[in-house]
N, C-alpha and C positions, 0 to 999 in steps of 0.2 A: 203605733202606725204600721199598717201591713205593707206587703211590697205593692210597689205602684204597677198598676195594670196599664201595659202599653195601649192596644187596642181597645179605646173606650172613646165613646162621643161625649164632649167636653165643651164648655162654653169659653167664650175667650177669657176671661178672668181666671177659669180653672186650669186653663192651658198654661197661663203665667204662673198660678201658684203650683200646680204640678210640676214645672221647670225649677222652681227653686225649693221644692221638696225634695226633688232628685239631688240636687246640689248639697242640701242640708243633710241629706241621709248619707251621700257618697263623696263628700268633698276630700276625705283622706285619700282614698284610692285615686280620684281624679288628679289632685294636687301630685301624688306620689309619683304617677307614670308620667305626668307632664314636665316633673323634674328629670326623671330618668330619660325620657325620649326628646324632649323640645328643648330642655336647658342647654346640654352639649351642641344642639343646632343653633339654638340663640348666639351662642359664644362664637361660632364662626360666622353667623349672619350679621350680628352686631360689629365685627372686626371687617366685613366687606363693605357694610353701609358707611362706616366711619371712613375708610379710605376712600371711598368715592366722594364723601363730602371734601376730604382734603385735597384729592387729586383735582377735582373740577371746580374748587373754589365755589362750591354752592353755599354762600353764606348770606349773600345779599347786602354784604357790607364791604367784604374784601375779597381779594383775589388769592388763587393757590399759592402764589409766592410768598404772601404773608404768612402762610404756615410752613416755609421751608420747601414748598414743592414748585416745580416748574410744569406749568400747564402743559400738557401732552394730550393731544386727541386720541391717541392709540390708547393710553392707559385710562382715559375716560370712559372710551366706549367699551373696553375690557371690563372695568369695574362696573359700569352701568347693567352690561349685560350679566354679569355675575350676580349683582344684587337684584335683578330681576328674576333670574333663574333660582336664586335661593328663597326670594319671597314667595315666587309660586310653588315649590316643594315644599317650603314650610307651612303653608297653609293648606295644601294637600294632606301633609303629613299630620297636621293639627285637626283637620277635619275627619280624617281616617280614624284617629285615635279615638275622639269623642264618641264617632258613631260606633265604634268597637266595644268602647264601655258601655254604650247603651245596650247594645246587642247581647253582650255577655251578662248585663244586669237582667234582661228578659229571659235568657236561656236558663241561668242558673239559680236553683230553688233558693240559695241564700244571697242572690243579687251578686254584688260585687264584694262580700265579705271572703277573705281568705284569697283573692285572686293572685296569680302569679304570671311571670313572662311567659310560661308555657302555655296558659291559657289566652293571653293575649296574642302572642305570635301568629297563631293559624287564622286568626280572623284580620289581624292589623293588614298584613301585606296583599292579601285578597282585596280587601277594602282599599288599598291605597291605589292599587292598579285600576279598580273599578273606577274610583274618583279621578284618576288621570285621563280614563278613556271618556268619561262623559263629560271632563273639563274641554278635551280636545274636541269634542264633537259639538259643545255649546259655543266654544270659542271661534270655531268654523262658521257656525250660523251667525253669530254675531258680526263676524268679518263680512260676510255677505250681506247682511242687512245694512252694515256701516256703508258698505260698496254701493249699493242700490240708494241709499239716502244721499250719498256724494251725488251721484248722477243727477237724483232730482234737485239738490242745490244748484248743481250748474244749470239746470233749465231754469229754476226760479228759487231764489233763497226764501220766498214765502211757504214754499212747501214744508220747512222745518215746524211751521205751526202745527201741522197735521202729522208729521212723522216723528217729531220726539215725544208727543204724548202715547203715539201708537207703539213706539218702540219700549217706552216704559210699561204701558199695558201689556205687552208681551213677555217682557223680562220677569215681571214679578211670578207669574205661575211658575217659571223654571225654578223657583226655590225649593220646588219639591222634587226635582231632577236627582238630586244627591240622594236624599233618604229613599227615594222611590226605586233607584238602582241599586243600592247598597244593601238595603233590608230584603229585597225579594231577589228571586232567581230566573227574573224574567230578562229576555235579550235585550239589548242597549237600546236600540231604536224604539222596540215595542214598550219597554219600560219607560222611556222619555216620553214616547206619545200618550201613555196613560197618565203618568204623573203630571203632565202638562194639563191634561182634561180635568184632573182632580184641582190643580192648583186654579184653574181658571173659575171653577165651581167656588173655590175658596179664597176668590181674589181680595177681597176686602180684608178679611181674616188675615191672610198673609202680610198685606200692606200694613195693617194695626199691629201685628206682633212683630216684625221686622221692625217697624219705625221704634215701638216702645224699647225693645231690646237693644237696638242701635243706639238709641240715646243712652241708656243705661250702661252699655259696654263702652261709649265715647266718653262719658264721665269718669269711668275707670281708668281707661287708657290716657286721659288727660292727666291724671294723678300720677300713673306709673310713669309718663313720659316728661313729668315737669323738670325733675333734676336735669334729663338730656338736654330739654329746650333752653334753660336756663344757662346751663354750661356752654351750648352752642352759641348763645346770644352773646354770652360775656365774652368769649373768644373772638367772635366776630367784631365787636365794638373796639376790643383790645388792639386787633390786628389792623383795624381801619384807622385806628389812631396812631399807628406806626410805633408803638409801644414795645413790640416785641416782633422780631424776625421770624420766628418760628414757634410753634406749641411746645411748651416746657413738658418735659418727661411726666412730672405730676400730672398736669393738666391733661396730658395726652391719655394717662391711664384713667383718670377720672372720666375722660369723655367716653372711652369704651366701656368702662363699667356702667356708666349710666345709659349707655347704648344697649348694653345687655338687658338691664333693667326694661327700658323701654320696650324691647323686642319681645322678650318672655312675658312682661307684664301685659301686653297686647294680646298673647295667647290665652293668658289667665281670664282677662277681661271680657273676651270674646265668647266664654263658654256657653253664656246665656243663649246666644243666638243659634247654634245647631242644635241645643237641647230643646229650645221652643218651637224650633222648625220641625223637629223630630216627632214631638208630641201632638203638633198640629196636624202632621201629615198622617200619624196613626189616628187621629180623630176624622180625618177624611176618608180614609181607607174604611174604617168602621161604618162611618155613616152612609157612604155611596156604593161599597163593594161588599159590606156585611162579612168582615174577615172571621169574626168568632162565630157567627152563625154558620158560615162556611165550614170553618174548623169541625165544628160538632158535627155536622153532616158527613164529612169525610171520616171522622173518626168513630160513628155510630156504629159499625160492624165491630170495630176494635173493642168498643165499649162492651158490646153484649159477649165477646170472645172472653173479656176480662172477668165479667161476672161469672160466667160458664167456669172457668178456671178457678174462681175461687170457690163455687159451690162443690167441685170436683175435690180440691183440696180440703175442704170442711169435710167431705165425707170419709177420707182418709183418717180422720181424728176422731170419727164417732165410734 
């Protein structure tokens, strides 16, 4: 199997097939750099998440005192903010890494074969900054939409019948915002406007691909999170029965270990989502913008120069 072409028109099934072809071909470098970059982050992220559960008493069966903690509103707020911040940074770092690997695969003749940190670093951090910028703009837009929706609800709750479907319809095309900004050199707002227009044209395809990959990712995440959920449930029931005043050191360690597995497993399981969105975006760019045709036109003069240079080099050896 040859190298996967990025900008190419594909059917729905071909987008899904190409996504899994990319994973099958490059699963080693994908897993390697997720372990290098995201596993250390997951160690800290799982620790903060677990401490939040303990401090807040977020079990559904028992309160924080059952784990040997005294409920403290300040601690709960601090851990909640830290958890929120780390989750956001983790997702931005994760998406930046996946998009970086796709970009490297497209740029290099050998794809991801033999890549090193020196190849990833110059692309990863600019992608992270761009992902952060587009996230802030989208979040601001969602906040404004939510505020307007709340005002309509004050007037009449029945407005939700129209506003909720409209919000969903508008959010789906924004799926192209990240690849549209990260893969191009366009300005932020111009890129957002263009990618939204492309997304609107591919609305059904985005919805279908997102639904399918989301379900597959959800199943995989359920598997990796199962040990954590069972441990969580066991400790909650034990605490509610009053059989222990605090979590034992061994159980606390398992709780943390399974928390790391759940966090890192979620990153691994979600890989198919940005990959499928990227190839769907590439399909849209090729179909509606003619990327490869435009590239051929731009490079036409260069192609002529290269042929002329070859002829001149050939004359030297005659």
